[in-house]
C-alpha positions as CSV (number, residue, x, y, z in Angstrom):
1,M,1.6,19.2,-16.5
2,T,0.6,15.6,-17.2
3,T,-2.5,14.2,-18.9
4,L,-1.9,10.8,-17.2
5,P,-4.5,9.7,-14.7
6,N,-3.8,10.6,-11.0
7,P,-3.9,8.6,-8.9
8,L,-2.0,6.2,-11.2
9,L,-3.1,3.3,-8.9
10,N,-6.2,4.0,-6.8
11,G,-6.5,2.9,-3.2
12,F,-3.9,1.4,-0.8
13,H,-0.8,1.3,-3.0
14,P,2.0,3.1,-1.2
15,D,5.8,3.4,-1.7
16,P,5.8,2.9,-5.5
17,S,8.9,1.8,-7.4
18,V,9.0,1.5,-11.2
19,V,11.3,0.1,-13.9
20,K,11.1,0.2,-17.7
21,V,12.0,-2.9,-19.6
22,G,11.8,-2.7,-23.3
23,E,8.5,-1.0,-24.1
24,E,6.8,-1.9,-20.8
25,W,6.8,-0.5,-17.3
26,F,6.6,-2.6,-14.1
27,L,5.5,-1.0,-10.8
28,A,5.8,-2.5,-7.3
29,T,4.2,-1.2,-4.1
30,S,4.2,-2.0,-0.4
31,S,1.7,-4.5,1.2
32,F,2.6,-4.6,4.9
33,E,0.8,-7.4,6.7
34,Y,-1.4,-8.4,3.7
35,L,-0.9,-11.5,1.5
36,P,-0.2,-12.1,-1.3
37,G,2.5,-9.5,-0.8
38,I,4.1,-6.9,-3.0
39,P,1.8,-6.4,-5.9
40,I,3.4,-6.0,-9.4
41,H,1.5,-3.9,-12.0
42,R,2.5,-3.7,-15.7
43,S,1.7,-1.0,-18.3
44,R,2.4,-0.5,-22.0
45,D,1.4,3.2,-22.0
46,F,1.9,4.4,-18.4
47,E,-1.9,5.0,-18.2
48,T,-3.5,1.6,-18.1
49,W,-2.0,-0.6,-15.4
50,E,-2.7,-4.4,-15.0
51,L,-2.0,-6.3,-11.8
52,I,0.0,-9.2,-13.2
53,G,1.0,-10.9,-9.9
54,H,2.7,-10.6,-6.5
55,V,6.2,-11.3,-5.3
56,A,5.1,-13.1,-2.2
57,T,2.7,-15.9,-3.1
58,R,4.0,-18.8,-1.0
59,P,4.3,-19.3,2.7
60,G,7.7,-18.2,4.1
61,Q,8.6,-15.7,1.4
62,L,7.6,-12.9,3.7
63,G,7.7,-13.5,7.4
64,V,4.5,-11.5,8.1
65,E,2.6,-14.2,9.9
66,N,3.4,-12.7,13.3
67,V,4.5,-9.2,12.5
68,P,2.8,-6.4,14.5
69,T,0.3,-4.2,12.7
70,G,2.1,-1.9,10.4
71,G,5.0,-4.3,9.9
72,G,5.7,-6.6,7.0
73,A,6.5,-5.6,3.4
74,W,7.9,-2.0,3.4
75,A,9.0,0.0,0.4
76,P,10.2,-2.2,-2.5
77,T,12.7,-1.2,-5.2
78,I,12.2,-3.0,-8.5
79,R,15.0,-3.1,-11.1
80,H,16.1,-5.1,-14.2
81,H,19.7,-6.2,-14.7
82,D,21.3,-8.7,-17.1
83,G,17.9,-10.1,-18.1
84,V,16.7,-10.6,-14.5
85,F,14.2,-8.7,-12.4
86,H,15.4,-7.8,-9.0
87,L,13.4,-6.6,-6.0
88,V,14.7,-5.5,-2.6
89,I,12.5,-4.7,0.3
90,T,12.5,-4.7,4.1
91,D,10.2,-7.2,5.8
92,A,9.9,-5.0,8.8
93,M,9.9,-6.8,12.1
94,G,9.9,-10.0,10.1
95,R,12.7,-11.6,8.1
96,G,14.7,-8.4,7.6
97,M,16.1,-6.9,4.4
98,L,15.4,-9.2,1.4
99,H,16.4,-9.7,-2.2
100,F,14.0,-11.4,-4.7
101,T,14.7,-12.3,-8.3
102,A,12.5,-13.5,-11.2
103,A,12.8,-14.1,-14.9
104,D,9.3,-12.6,-15.4
105,A,7.9,-9.8,-13.3
106,A,4.6,-11.7,-13.1
107,G,6.5,-14.4,-11.2
108,P,7.2,-16.8,-9.8
109,W,9.7,-15.0,-7.7
110,S,12.5,-16.5,-5.6
111,D,12.0,-17.3,-2.0
112,G,13.9,-14.2,-1.0
113,D,17.4,-14.1,0.4
114,V,18.3,-12.1,3.5
115,I,20.9,-9.4,2.8
116,L,23.4,-10.2,5.5
117,T,25.9,-7.9,7.3
118,H,29.5,-8.3,6.3
119,D,30.1,-10.7,9.2
120,G,27.0,-12.8,8.4
121,A,25.5,-12.2,11.8
122,G,22.1,-11.1,10.6
123,S,20.2,-8.9,8.2
124,V,21.6,-5.5,7.2
125,F,19.8,-3.1,9.6
126,G,17.7,-0.6,7.7
127,I,14.5,0.1,5.7
128,D,13.6,1.1,2.2
129,P,16.5,-0.5,0.3
130,D,17.5,0.4,-3.2
131,I,19.7,-1.7,-5.6
132,V,21.9,-0.5,-8.4
133,W,24.9,-1.7,-10.3
134,D,28.0,0.4,-11.5
135,D,29.7,-0.1,-14.8
136,A,31.9,-2.9,-13.4
137,G,28.8,-4.8,-12.2
138,T,29.3,-4.1,-8.5
139,A,25.9,-4.2,-6.7
140,Y,25.2,-1.3,-4.2
141,V,22.3,-1.5,-1.7
142,T,21.4,2.0,-0.4
143,F,18.9,2.2,2.5
144,S,17.5,4.3,5.3
145,G,19.1,3.7,8.6
146,L,16.0,3.7,10.7
147,V,16.4,1.6,13.8
148,L,13.3,-0.6,14.4
149,D,13.9,-1.7,18.0
150,G,10.2,-1.8,19.0
151,A,10.6,1.4,21.1
152,L,10.7,4.1,18.4
153,N,9.9,7.5,19.7
154,P,8.9,9.8,16.7
155,N,10.1,12.8,18.8
156,E,13.5,11.2,19.4
157,P,14.0,8.8,16.5
158,T,17.0,6.6,16.4
159,H,18.1,7.2,12.8
160,L,21.4,6.7,11.1
161,G,20.6,8.6,7.9
162,I,21.0,7.3,4.4
163,Q,23.5,4.4,4.3
164,Q,25.0,2.1,1.7
165,V,26.9,-1.2,1.3
166,K,28.3,-3.1,-1.6
167,V,26.8,-6.6,-1.7
168,D,27.9,-9.9,-3.1
169,L,24.6,-11.1,-4.6
170,D,25.9,-14.7,-4.8
171,T,26.3,-14.9,-1.0
172,H,23.9,-12.1,-0.2
173,R,26.5,-10.7,2.2
174,A,27.6,-7.1,2.5
175,L,31.2,-6.5,1.5
176,E,31.7,-3.7,4.1
177,E,30.3,-1.9,7.0
178,P,27.5,0.6,6.2
179,R,28.7,4.0,5.3
180,S,26.7,7.3,5.4
181,L,25.9,9.0,2.1
182,W,23.7,12.1,2.2
183,S,20.7,12.6,4.4
184,G,18.9,15.5,2.8
185,T,18.2,19.0,4.2
186,G,17.9,18.1,7.8
187,L,14.2,17.1,7.9
188,M,13.2,14.1,9.9
189,F,13.2,10.5,8.7
190,P,15.5,10.6,5.6
191,E,14.3,7.5,3.7
192,A,13.3,5.9,0.4
193,P,16.6,6.3,-1.3
194,H,16.9,5.6,-5.0
195,L,20.2,5.8,-6.9
196,Y,20.6,6.3,-10.6
197,Q,23.4,6.9,-13.2
198,I,22.1,9.5,-15.6
199,D,24.4,11.1,-18.3
200,G,27.5,10.0,-16.5
201,R,26.6,11.3,-13.1
202,W,25.0,9.6,-10.1
203,Y,21.8,11.0,-8.6
204,L,20.5,10.1,-5.2
205,V,16.7,10.7,-4.6
206,I,15.4,10.5,-1.1
207,A,12.2,11.3,0.9
208,E,12.4,13.3,4.1
209,G,10.0,15.0,6.5
210,G,8.0,11.9,7.4
211,T,5.3,10.2,5.3
212,E,2.6,12.6,6.6
213,R,1.9,16.3,5.7
214,G,5.6,17.2,5.8
215,H,6.6,14.6,3.2
216,T,9.1,15.8,0.6
217,I,11.5,14.6,-2.1
218,S,15.1,15.9,-2.2
219,I,17.9,15.1,-4.6
220,A,21.7,15.1,-4.6
221,R,24.3,14.3,-7.2
222,G,27.9,13.0,-7.3
223,D,30.5,11.5,-9.6
224,A,30.3,8.0,-8.1
225,P,27.7,5.7,-6.5
226,E,29.5,6.2,-3.2
227,G,29.5,9.9,-3.5
228,P,30.4,12.4,-2.2
229,F,27.0,14.0,-3.0
230,E,25.9,17.6,-3.2
231,G,22.3,18.6,-2.7
232,A,20.2,20.3,-5.4
233,P,19.9,24.1,-4.8
234,G,16.1,23.9,-4.9
235,N,15.6,21.1,-2.3
236,P,13.1,19.9,-1.4
237,L,12.0,19.5,-5.0
238,V,8.5,18.1,-4.0
239,S,6.3,19.0,-1.2
240,A,2.6,19.8,-0.8
241,R,2.9,21.0,2.8
242,S,1.2,24.3,3.6
243,T,-0.5,24.3,0.2
244,P,-4.1,23.9,-0.9
245,R,-3.3,21.1,-3.3
246,P,-5.8,18.3,-3.4
247,V,-3.0,15.7,-3.2
248,Q,-1.0,15.9,0.0
249,N,1.9,13.9,1.7
250,T,3.6,13.7,-1.7
251,G,7.0,12.0,-1.5
252,H,8.8,8.7,-1.7
253,G,9.5,9.0,-5.4
254,D,11.2,6.9,-8.1
255,L,12.4,8.4,-11.5
256,V,11.8,6.7,-14.8
257,L,11.7,7.5,-18.5
258,G,8.1,7.4,-19.6
259,P,6.4,7.4,-22.9
260,D,8.0,9.5,-25.7
261,G,11.2,9.8,-23.6
262,Q,9.5,12.1,-20.9
263,W,11.1,11.8,-17.5
264,L,8.5,11.0,-14.8
265,C,8.4,10.6,-11.1
266,V,6.1,8.0,-9.5
267,L,5.4,8.8,-5.8
268,L,2.9,8.3,-3.1
269,G,0.3,10.8,-1.9
270,V,-3.1,11.0,-0.2
271,R,-6.4,12.6,-1.1
272,P,-7.7,14.2,2.1
273,R,-11.2,15.5,2.6
274,S,-13.1,17.5,5.3
275,G,-13.2,21.3,5.9
276,T,-9.5,21.3,6.9
277,R,-8.6,18.4,4.6
278,A,-7.7,16.4,7.6
279,F,-8.7,12.8,6.8
280,S,-7.5,10.5,4.0
281,A,-10.0,7.6,3.7
282,L,-8.1,5.5,1.2
283,G,-4.6,5.8,2.7
284,R,-1.5,6.3,0.5
285,E,-2.0,5.9,-3.2
286,T,0.4,6.0,-6.2
287,F,0.6,9.2,-8.3
288,V,2.8,10.4,-11.1
289,T,4.2,13.8,-12.1
290,P,6.5,15.1,-14.9
291,V,10.2,15.8,-14.4
292,S,12.3,18.3,-16.4
293,W,16.0,18.9,-16.4
294,S,18.1,22.1,-16.4
295,D,21.9,22.5,-15.8
296,G,22.2,18.9,-14.7
297,W,19.4,19.1,-12.1
298,P,15.9,17.7,-12.2
299,A,12.8,19.7,-11.4
300,I,9.7,17.8,-10.3
301,A,6.3,19.3,-11.0
302,P,3.6,19.5,-8.2
303,V,1.3,16.6,-8.3
304,E,-2.0,17.3,-10.0
305,L,-5.2,15.4,-9.4
306,N,-6.8,13.7,-12.5
307,P,-9.1,10.9,-11.2
308,R,-10.2,8.1,-13.5
309,P,-13.8,7.5,-14.3
310,G,-15.9,5.4,-12.0
311,T,-15.9,1.6,-12.1
312,R,-18.2,-1.3,-11.5
313,I,-16.9,-4.8,-10.5
314,D,-19.4,-7.6,-10.6
315,I,-18.1,-11.0,-9.4
316,A,-20.2,-14.2,-9.5
317,F,-17.6,-16.5,-7.9
318,D,-17.7,-19.0,-10.8
319,A,-13.9,-18.9,-11.2
320,P,-10.9,-18.8,-8.9
321,L,-10.3,-15.5,-7.0
322,D,-8.2,-13.0,-8.9
323,D,-5.1,-11.4,-7.6
324,E,-6.9,-8.4,-6.2
325,W,-8.1,-10.5,-3.2
326,V,-5.9,-10.3,-0.1
327,A,-6.0,-11.7,3.4
328,V,-4.4,-10.7,6.7
329,R,-1.1,-12.4,7.6
330,R,-2.0,-15.4,5.5
331,L,-3.0,-16.2,1.9
332,P,-6.6,-16.0,0.7
333,S,-6.5,-19.7,0.0
334,D,-5.9,-20.3,3.7
335,V,-9.3,-18.7,4.6
336,A,-11.5,-19.0,1.6
337,S,-12.4,-21.4,-1.3
338,I,-14.7,-21.4,-4.3
339,E,-17.3,-24.1,-4.1
340,D,-20.3,-24.5,-6.5
341,G,-20.3,-20.9,-7.5
342,R,-19.9,-19.5,-4.0
343,L,-17.1,-18.0,-2.0
344,V,-16.9,-20.0,1.2
345,L,-15.2,-19.0,4.5
346,A,-14.9,-21.4,7.5
347,A,-14.5,-19.8,10.9
348,D,-11.5,-20.8,13.1
349,G,-12.4,-19.0,16.3
350,S,-10.9,-15.7,15.3
351,T,-12.7,-12.4,14.9
352,L,-11.9,-9.1,13.2
353,A,-10.2,-8.0,16.4
354,D,-7.6,-10.8,16.0
355,P,-4.3,-10.4,14.1
356,R,-5.2,-13.3,11.7
357,P,-9.0,-13.1,11.1
358,V,-10.9,-15.3,8.6
359,F,-11.2,-12.3,6.3
360,V,-10.7,-11.9,2.5
361,G,-11.2,-8.6,0.8
362,R,-10.3,-6.1,-1.9
363,R,-8.9,-2.6,-1.6
364,Q,-11.4,0.3,-1.7
365,E,-10.4,2.2,-4.8
366,H,-12.8,5.2,-4.9
367,L,-13.7,7.9,-2.4
368,S,-17.4,7.3,-3.0
369,N,-18.0,3.6,-3.0
370,E,-20.7,0.9,-2.5
371,V,-20.2,-2.8,-2.1
372,T,-23.2,-5.2,-2.1
373,V,-22.7,-8.9,-1.2
374,R,-25.3,-11.7,-1.1
375,V,-24.4,-13.9,1.8
376,D,-25.7,-17.2,3.1
377,V,-25.5,-17.6,6.9
378,S,-27.6,-20.7,7.3
379,A,-24.5,-22.6,8.7
380,G,-22.7,-19.9,10.5
381,T,-22.1,-16.3,11.5
382,G,-20.2,-13.6,9.6
383,G,-20.6,-10.7,7.3
384,L,-19.1,-7.8,5.4
385,A,-16.6,-5.3,6.8
386,V,-14.2,-2.5,5.8
387,R,-11.0,-2.9,7.7
388,Y,-8.0,-0.8,8.5
389,D,-6.6,-3.0,11.2
390,E,-7.6,-5.0,14.3
391,R,-8.8,-2.0,16.2
392,F,-10.4,0.0,13.4
393,H,-13.2,-1.7,11.3
394,V,-16.8,-1.1,10.4
395,G,-19.3,-3.7,9.1
396,L,-22.4,-5.8,9.1
397,E,-22.6,-9.2,10.8
398,V,-25.4,-11.7,10.4
399,G,-26.2,-14.8,12.5
400,G,-28.0,-15.8,15.6
401,G,-31.3,-14.3,14.5
402,R,-30.1,-10.8,13.9
403,I,-28.2,-8.4,11.7
404,V,-25.6,-6.3,13.6
405,A,-24.1,-3.1,12.3
406,R,-20.9,-2.6,14.2
407,A,-18.2,0.1,14.5
408,A,-15.0,-0.8,16.3
409,I,-13.0,2.4,16.7
410,G,-9.8,2.2,18.6
411,G,-11.2,0.2,21.5
412,L,-14.7,1.8,21.4
413,L,-17.5,-0.4,20.2
414,Q,-21.0,0.6,19.0
415,E,-23.7,-1.7,17.6
416,W,-27.1,-1.4,16.0
417,V,-29.3,-4.5,15.8
418,H,-32.1,-5.6,13.5
419,P,-33.9,-9.0,13.8
420,F,-33.3,-11.5,10.9
421,S,-34.5,-15.1,10.7
422,G,-33.6,-16.0,7.1
423,D,-30.6,-17.7,5.4
424,E,-29.6,-15.3,2.7
425,V,-29.3,-11.5,2.8
426,D,-27.9,-8.7,0.8
427,L,-25.4,-6.6,2.8
428,H,-24.4,-3.1,1.7
429,I,-21.5,-0.9,2.8
430,V,-21.6,2.5,1.2
431,S,-19.2,5.5,1.7
432,R,-20.5,8.8,0.5
433,R,-19.6,12.5,0.9
434,P,-21.4,13.9,4.0
435,A,-24.6,15.9,3.3
436,G,-24.0,19.6,3.3
437,G,-25.4,21.3,6.4
438,G,-24.2,24.9,6.0
439,G,-21.3,24.5,8.4
440,L,-17.8,23.2,8.3
441,V,-17.7,19.6,6.9
442,S,-15.6,17.8,9.5
443,T,-15.2,14.4,8.0
444,S,-14.0,12.6,4.9
445,D,-17.1,10.6,4.2
446,V,-20.0,8.7,5.9
447,F,-20.5,5.0,6.0
448,H,-24.1,3.8,5.4
449,L,-24.5,0.3,6.7
450,A,-27.6,-1.4,5.3
451,A,-29.2,-4.8,4.5
452,T,-31.9,-5.8,2.1
453,V,-34.4,-8.0,3.9
454,A,-37.5,-9.4,2.1
455,G,-37.0,-6.9,-0.7
456,E,-36.8,-3.9,1.6
457,R,-33.5,-2.1,2.0
458,I,-33.0,-1.2,5.7
459,E,-30.3,1.2,6.8
460,L,-29.1,0.2,10.2
461,A,-26.5,2.8,10.9
462,Q,-24.4,5.7,9.7
463,V,-20.8,5.9,10.8
464,D,-18.4,8.9,10.5
465,G,-15.8,7.9,7.9
466,R,-13.0,9.9,9.5
467,F,-12.5,7.1,12.0
468,L,-11.3,4.8,9.2
469,S,-8.8,7.2,7.7
470,S,-5.0,7.0,7.7
471,E,-4.7,10.0,10.1
472,V,-7.0,8.6,12.8
473,T,-5.8,5.0,12.6
474,E,-2.1,6.1,12.0
475,S,-2.0,3.3,9.5
476,F,0.4,2.7,6.6
477,T,-2.2,0.8,4.7
478,G,-5.8,1.7,3.6
479,R,-9.3,0.5,3.5
480,V,-9.9,-3.1,2.6
481,I,-13.4,-4.3,2.2
482,G,-14.1,-8.0,2.6
483,L,-16.1,-11.0,3.9
484,Y,-15.4,-12.6,7.2
485,A,-16.6,-15.6,9.3
486,I,-16.6,-16.0,13.1
487,E,-18.7,-19.1,13.6
488,G,-19.4,-22.2,11.4
489,H,-19.1,-21.2,7.8
490,I,-20.7,-18.6,5.5
491,S,-20.8,-18.2,1.8
492,A,-21.3,-15.5,-0.8
493,S,-22.9,-15.9,-4.2
494,S,-22.2,-12.4,-5.6
495,W,-20.1,-9.3,-5.1
496,V,-20.8,-5.9,-6.7
497,A,-18.6,-2.9,-6.1
498,E,-19.3,0.5,-7.7
499,G,-17.4,3.7,-7.1
500,N,-16.3,7.1,-8.3
501,D,-14.2,10.0,-7.1
502,E,-16.7,12.8,-7.5
């Protein structure tokens, strides 16, 4: 049992990796097509986590500008060796397998070197890389041999299992052909390997079963980083499948010594809602659970839900945007600026249906949530939207003498229109539990799309929240709420976000 908050990081923060350096912990998560990329959080008590920066803050560090939806920054591993922070990650369908370094986890980080095959012909082919050093200082990169050829069939995946290479970190070239290590109990998609030397033995932690309801963690051990490895007798050690637990999809874990020397496992999970707990509105979040040891084997406790109190964020745009703001396939500074106490966005011909919209937003962190933004549309058209990707977004758009509430759901489009002739308007996107009707609740939440016009709050539409869940969109990310412009320029003078997990 843990008294730590769960989720440890609310909202879209999947694939966590953590390292302890001195009396501090540093945690990295995936960011996919969003920039800045690969957020780094720091804690001094494993309870309060501060976003201190990102790995990818400059053009070119991640090649996400043209990656397909769902590509980009996949599954980092963060480690500390000889006074230097190291992070390895796959830029899926982008630059390939990358190695970053920094003297300070807050950055700046290096430009990122591609980890090359032994013949130097290209990137080592795989995802979810891990990095570790043996006692002699040899670097090992262990990874999942998933073949990303653009034609992946989940029913017939091309997968080479968990593989490993020794790497020369001066040349970033593998010193050998990949070799197979251990690929779990036979479930699909063995991935997310992490390798540790603990009490003289080597432990290999992997995820398997896919990152959906069948997600698990399994562990093996051996006498050398190259194996051979034997699986733990109780594998899989973590799984919420076929259970009533409020946190599902638990897997993709990383072990670390926590406060007071307690072993912990940080891992991803989702908080599904509805009568059959079918829809996870916020996507994959970061959780934590205790680890105990017996006879040289770890046991990982089931993940318990312990949500944090509600929060309120009130932004006046009188200072530069903080690191919580992200944009799609480009940096926030490419699409937005602070001018005279306003957040200003200038349209470039794109819309929310395009891969690179003029959009800047923040992750939705709570299951019940309300965002209110005061926007000026006197010189353009735009609005406020909650986004999963190009095909799934819900929002409010103002311009051309009207306010439009819009739901774009996988190619289907519905609009609700209200006349508006002014310059400034308050826009509201609210997500709440559905009202009880005596029957089976068949959704995660309901969006209420509203605007305050001449002092009167007008609700334009209600939209079923299940359509912006990770299960419906099949997204690796989560909800991001932000401002966008499609014509001229718009500006915002205030942003208020309030939420809780009741």
